[in-house]
C-alpha positions in Angstrom: -205.1 -83.2 38.6 -203.6 -84.4 41.7 -206.7 -86.0 43.2 -208.5 -89.3 42.3 -211.8 -90.5 43.3 -212.6 -94.3 43.0 -216.2 -95.6 43.3 -216.7 -99.0 45.0 -220.3 -99.7 44.6 -220.9 -102.7 46.7 -223.3 -102.7 49.8 -225.1 -105.5 51.8 -228.4 -103.8 50.9 -229.6 -100.4 49.7 -230.4 -98.0 52.5 -233.9 -96.4 52.3 -232.7 -92.9 51.5 -230.1 -93.9 49.0 -230.1 -93.2 45.3 -226.2 -93.6 44.7 -225.1 -96.2 42.1 -224.6 -99.4 44.2 -224.6 -103.2 43.7 -226.5 -104.8 46.5 -224.8 -108.2 47.4 -227.1 -109.4 50.0 -226.0 -110.4 53.6 -224.2 -113.5 52.3 -223.9 -113.6 48.6 -222.0 -116.7 47.3 -220.7 -115.0 44.2 -219.7 -111.7 45.9 -216.0 -112.3 45.5 -216.2 -112.9 41.6 -218.5 -110.0 41.3 -216.2 -107.6 43.1 -213.1 -109.1 41.2 -214.7 -108.4 37.9 -215.6 -105.0 38.8 -212.0 -104.1 40.1 -210.7 -105.6 36.8 -212.8 -102.8 35.0 -211.7 -100.1 37.3 -208.1 -101.0 36.8 -208.6 -101.1 33.0 -210.1 -97.7 33.1 -207.2 -96.3 35.2 -204.6 -97.7 32.7 -206.5 -96.3 29.9 -206.7 -92.7 31.2 -206.0 -90.4 28.4 -205.3 -87.2 30.1 -201.6 -86.9 30.9 -200.5 -86.7 34.5 -199.2 -83.2 35.4 -198.2 -84.1 38.8 -198.4 -87.0 41.2 -201.6 -87.8 43.2 -201.8 -86.1 46.5 -205.2 -87.4 47.5 -207.2 -90.5 46.8 -210.8 -91.2 48.0 -212.5 -94.5 48.0 -216.3 -93.8 48.2 -219.4 -96.0 47.6 -221.2 -98.0 48.3 -219.4 -99.5 51.0 -215.7 -99.7 50.2 -215.0 -101.7 53.5 -216.6 -104.7 51.9 -213.8 -105.0 49.3 -211.2 -107.6 50.0 -207.8 -106.1 50.7 -206.1 -107.7 47.7 -208.5 -106.0 45.4 -208.1 -102.7 47.1 -204.3 -103.2 46.7 -204.7 -103.7 43.0 -206.5 -100.4 42.7 -203.8 -98.6 44.7 -201.0 -100.1 42.5 -202.9 -99.2 39.3 -203.3 -95.6 40.5 -199.6 -95.3 41.4 -198.4 -97.0 38.3 -200.5 -94.5 36.2 -200.2 -91.2 38.0 -197.5 -91.7 40.7 -198.0 -90.8 44.3 -196.7 -87.6 45.9 -193.3 -87.7 47.6 -193.2 -83.9 48.3 -196.3 -83.9 50.8 -198.0 -86.6 52.7 -200.6 -88.5 50.8 -204.2 -88.4 52.0 -205.9 -91.8 51.1 -209.4 -91.8 52.3 -211.8 -94.7 52.7 -215.5 -94.8 53.5 -216.2 -97.6 56.0 -219.5 -98.7 57.5 -219.8 -100.2 61.0 -220.2 -103.9 61.0 -218.5 -104.4 57.7 -214.9 -104.7 58.8 -212.7 -106.2 61.5 -209.9 -104.8 63.5 -207.5 -106.9 61.3 -209.0 -105.7 58.1 -208.5 -102.1 59.3 -204.9 -102.8 60.2 -204.2 -104.4 56.9 -205.9 -101.5 55.0 -203.6 -99.1 56.7 -200.4 -101.2 56.4 -200.7 -102.6 53.0 -202.9 -100.1 51.2 -201.8 -96.8 52.8 -205.3 -95.9 54.0 -204.6 -93.1 56.4 -208.0 -91.5 56.7 -211.4 -93.2 57.4 -214.8 -91.8 57.0 -217.2 -93.9 59.2 -220.9 -94.0 58.2 -222.5 -93.9 61.6 -225.5 -91.8 60.4 -227.4 -92.2 63.7 -226.7 -93.0 67.4 -230.1 -94.7 67.6 -231.0 -98.4 66.9 -234.5 -97.5 66.0 -233.3 -94.8 63.5 -230.8 -97.1 62.0 -233.4 -99.8 61.4 -235.8 -97.3 60.0 -233.1 -96.2 57.4 -232.4 -99.7 56.4 -228.9 -99.6 57.7 -227.2 -103.0 58.1 -225.4 -102.0 61.4 -226.6 -101.5 64.9 -225.3 -99.2 67.7 -223.0 -102.0 69.1 -221.2 -102.1 65.7 -220.9 -98.3 65.8 -219.1 -98.3 69.1 -216.9 -101.2 68.3 -215.8 -99.6 65.0 -215.0 -96.3 66.7 -212.8 -98.2 69.3 -210.9 -99.9 66.5 -210.4 -96.7 64.5 -209.4 -94.7 67.4 -206.8 -97.2 68.3 -205.3 -97.0 64.8 -205.8 -93.7 63.3 -205.9 -90.0 64.3 -207.3 -88.7 61.0 -210.9 -90.1 60.9 -214.4 -88.6 60.2 -217.8 -89.5 61.6 -220.8 -89.1 59.4 -224.3 -88.2 60.7 -227.6 -87.6 58.9 -230.0 -85.0 60.3 -233.8 -84.6 59.7 -234.5 -88.3 59.7 -238.1 -89.5 60.1 -239.1 -89.0 63.8 -236.1 -86.9 64.6 -236.6 -84.5 67.4 -234.3 -81.8 68.7 -233.8 -83.9 71.9 -232.7 -87.0 70.0 -230.5 -84.9 67.6 -228.9 -83.3 70.5 -228.1 -86.7 71.9 -226.5 -87.8 68.7 -224.4 -84.8 68.5 -223.2 -85.3 72.3 -222.2 -88.9 71.4 -220.4 -87.8 68.2 -218.5 -85.3 70.1 -217.7 -87.8 72.9 -216.2 -90.1 70.2 -213.7 -87.3 69.5 -213.2 -87.8 65.7 -210.9 -85.3 63.9 -213.6 -84.5 61.5 -217.5 -84.5 61.4 -219.8 -84.6 58.4 -223.5 -83.8 58.8 -225.8 -84.3 55.9 -229.4 -83.2 55.9 -231.7 -85.9 54.7 -232.7 -85.4 51.1 -235.8 -87.3 49.9 -234.9 -88.7 46.5 -237.4 -89.9 44.0 -237.2 -93.6 43.4 -236.0 -94.5 46.9 -238.0 -96.2 49.7 -238.1 -92.9 51.6 -239.1 -91.2 48.4 -242.1 -93.5 48.2 -242.9 -93.3 51.9 -242.5 -89.5 52.7 -242.9 -86.1 51.5 -240.4 -83.4 52.5 -241.6 -81.3 55.6 -244.5 -83.6 56.2 -244.9 -85.8 59.3 -243.0 -87.9 60.3 -240.2 -85.8 58.8 -239.2 -82.7 60.8 -240.5 -79.5 59.5 -238.3 -77.1 57.6 -238.1 -74.9 60.7 -237.1 -78.0 62.7 -234.4 -78.8 60.2 -233.1 -75.3 60.5 -232.9 -75.8 64.3 -231.0 -79.1 63.8 -228.5 -77.2 61.6 -228.0 -74.5 64.1 -227.6 -76.8 67.0 -225.0 -78.9 65.1 -223.0 -75.8 64.3 -223.2 -74.4 67.7 -222.3 -77.6 69.6 -219.5 -78.7 67.2 -217.9 -75.2 67.2 -218.0 -75.1 71.0 -216.4 -78.5 71.0 -213.4 -77.1 69.0 -214.4 -78.0 65.4 -214.0 -75.5 62.7 -217.1 -75.2 60.5 -215.1 -75.1 57.4 -217.9 -76.1 54.8 -221.7 -76.1 55.1 -221.9 -79.9 55.9 -218.3 -80.4 57.5 -216.4 -79.7 60.5 -212.9 -80.3 61.6 -210.3 -79.9 64.2 -207.3 -77.8 63.2 -205.2 -79.6 60.5 -207.9 -82.2 59.6 -209.9 -80.8 56.9 -210.5 -83.3 54.2 -207.9 -82.4 51.6 -209.6 -84.4 48.8 -213.0 -82.8 49.2 -211.4 -79.4 49.2 -210.5 -80.1 45.7 -214.2 -80.3 44.7 -215.2 -77.3 46.7 -212.3 -75.2 45.3 -213.6 -76.3 41.7 -210.1 -77.9 40.9 -209.6 -80.8 38.5 -209.8 -84.4 39.7 -209.8 -87.9 38.1 -212.6 -90.3 38.8 -213.0 -94.0 38.1 -215.8 -96.4 38.5 -219.6 -96.9 38.1 -221.4 -93.5 38.1 -218.5 -91.3 38.9 -217.8 -88.0 37.4 -214.4 -86.7 36.7 -213.3 -83.1 35.9 -210.2 -82.9 33.8 -209.0 -80.3 31.3 -212.3 -78.4 31.7 -214.5 -81.3 31.0 -216.8 -83.3 33.3 -217.1 -86.8 32.2 -220.0 -88.7 33.8 -220.0 -92.5 33.7 -223.1 -94.5 33.5 -224.8 -95.8 36.7 -225.5 -99.0 34.9 -222.9 -101.6 35.1 -223.3 -103.0 31.5 -223.0 -99.5 30.0 -220.0 -98.6 32.3 -218.3 -101.9 31.1 -218.8 -100.8 27.5 -217.4 -97.5 28.2 -214.2 -98.9 29.7 -213.9 -101.3 26.7 -214.2 -98.5 24.2 -211.8 -96.4 26.3 -209.2 -99.2 26.4 -209.6 -99.7 22.6 -208.8 -96.2 21.9 -212.2 -95.2 20.6 -213.1 -91.5 20.5 -215.2 -90.2 23.4 -217.5 -87.6 22.0 -220.8 -86.2 23.1 -222.5 -86.7 19.7 -221.5 -90.4 19.6 -223.2 -90.9 22.9 -226.5 -89.2 22.1 -229.3 -91.6 23.3 -226.8 -93.9 25.1 -226.4 -94.3 28.8 -222.6 -95.1 28.5 -221.4 -91.6 29.5 -221.9 -87.9 29.1 -219.0 -85.6 28.2 -219.9 -82.1 29.6 -217.4 -79.3 28.5 -217.7 -76.4 30.8 -218.7 -73.2 29.3 -217.6 -69.8 30.8 -221.1 -69.5 32.3 -220.8 -73.0 33.8 -217.4 -72.0 35.3 -218.8 -68.8 36.9 -221.7 -70.6 38.4 -219.6 -73.5 39.8 -217.1 -71.1 41.1 -219.7 -69.1 43.1 -221.7 -72.1 44.3 -218.8 -74.1 45.5 -216.8 -71.2 47.0 -219.8 -70.0 49.1 -220.2 -73.5 50.6 -216.8 -72.8 52.2 -216.3 -70.8 55.4 -213.5 -68.8 53.7 -215.9 -67.7 51.0 -215.2 -66.5 47.6 -212.0 -64.6 46.7 -213.3 -61.5 44.8 -209.9 -60.6 43.4 -209.4 -64.0 42.0 -213.0 -64.0 40.5 -212.2 -60.5 38.9 -208.9 -61.8 37.5 -210.7 -64.8 35.9 -214.0 -63.4 34.8 -213.5 -59.5 34.5 -214.3 -56.5 36.6 -217.9 -56.1 35.3 -219.0 -59.5 36.5 -217.0 -59.2 39.7 -218.9 -55.9 40.3 -222.3 -57.6 39.8 -221.2 -60.3 42.1 -220.4 -57.8 44.8 -223.7 -56.1 44.3 -225.5 -59.3 44.7 -223.7 -60.3 47.8 -224.2 -56.7 49.3 -228.0 -57.4 49.1 -227.7 -60.0 51.9 -225.3 -57.9 54.2 -228.1 -56.0 56.1 -229.9 -59.2 56.8 -226.6 -60.6 58.4 -226.4 -63.5 55.9 -223.3 -62.2 54.1 -220.1 -60.5 55.3 -217.3 -58.9 53.4 -213.7 -59.4 54.6 -210.6 -57.4 54.0 -207.1 -58.8 52.9 -206.6 -59.7 56.7 -210.0 -61.5 56.8 -211.4 -58.9 59.1 -215.0 -57.8 58.5 -215.3 -54.6 56.6 -218.3 -52.5 55.6 -216.3 -50.7 52.9 -216.9 -52.4 49.5 -213.6 -50.9 48.2 -211.6 -52.9 50.9 -213.5 -56.2 50.3 -211.3 -59.0 49.2 -213.6 -61.9 50.2 -217.3 -62.5 50.5 -218.7 -65.2 52.7 -221.9 -66.6 54.2 -222.4 -66.2 57.9 -222.7 -69.2 60.2 -225.3 -70.5 60.8 -227.8 -67.9 59.3 -226.1 -67.4 55.8 -225.4 -71.1 55.5 -229.1 -71.9 56.1 -230.3 -69.6 53.2 -227.4 -70.4 51.0 -229.7 -71.9 48.2 -231.6 -68.5 48.2 -228.5 -66.4 48.0 -226.8 -68.5 45.4 -230.0 -68.5 43.2 -230.2 -64.8 43.4 -226.4 -64.5 42.4 -227.0 -66.8 39.5 -229.6 -64.4 38.1 -227.3 -61.4 38.4 -224.1 -63.0 37.0 
């Protein structure tokens, strides 16, 4: 793998929609520094104990969370140094080192030091909404003034930055969503991510709301939000290159493309999942169990599925051929470029490739799927089809239905 994800789980508090593995520090925790230092010790131990041999230097690193921008710069430097010592950093192509940052959690000086001393060259800013009432409703720790201040600092420092929004929030209307999109476009980020709100069990929103029920938007309203986002951002010059992601030319997230193209990647930290040598290793979301896993890894203990039965420490999930087929189809169809049918045939055989084409063809008449030839021009001739992709926005909107149908066939 040439990509590495590092999970930094610390947050001021848990947002009301969040079910990610986090450590809530509070607004002014007296022991936050020692808590974060102990965690970074574990992450650096895990990196050093990585057993899969590096076959090439890292080309992308992504710090996700949590709120990575709460981590002091010296601790961030330690992780960067551990990654470079273990895997090396690419010298053949520019590194992409991304970091999620939340408004109100960093200063102009912090950002400058992260860029200069840690090599951060891409920031993903968790705005989520351009509305103070919605931010409070979601339990976010920042306000709109923090958003505009953060945007100003980032624009003064970086060209490659992304702005994250959440659609279909409680009380969202098409008018308020349009306003958020207008403000996002006015901020002129290189990249925009839009995630439709998912109501997760065990979250505050999960206890308060039912999907599709008031005050949440209806499914039809959510579809209109998606269409409006796609339309406005494409008109503003953004390429809708993945279901939830838009980028100006040359600013697609290289790290996330590794996931969507089903390529291997390292992952380190609480709750993270790596994909190396055809195996997905899922680390525990519980800190104590994660620490035990790192201790065992560092001691050279075998990591076997049967030894973990009934344990929350980790799960090792070897990918079967069926898993690889399903992952390839699901992930490729999230991308605007779609699935390469020739590559699929070379990997899985002509019979399965034919079944996949038959399944995709069922959705051509409805305008939800198109076949493309070698020049990426639309073609109605199956014999000339080299790629199959979902249409934007209608195909993307029914992607779950299409992918489910394809799963049944292949």
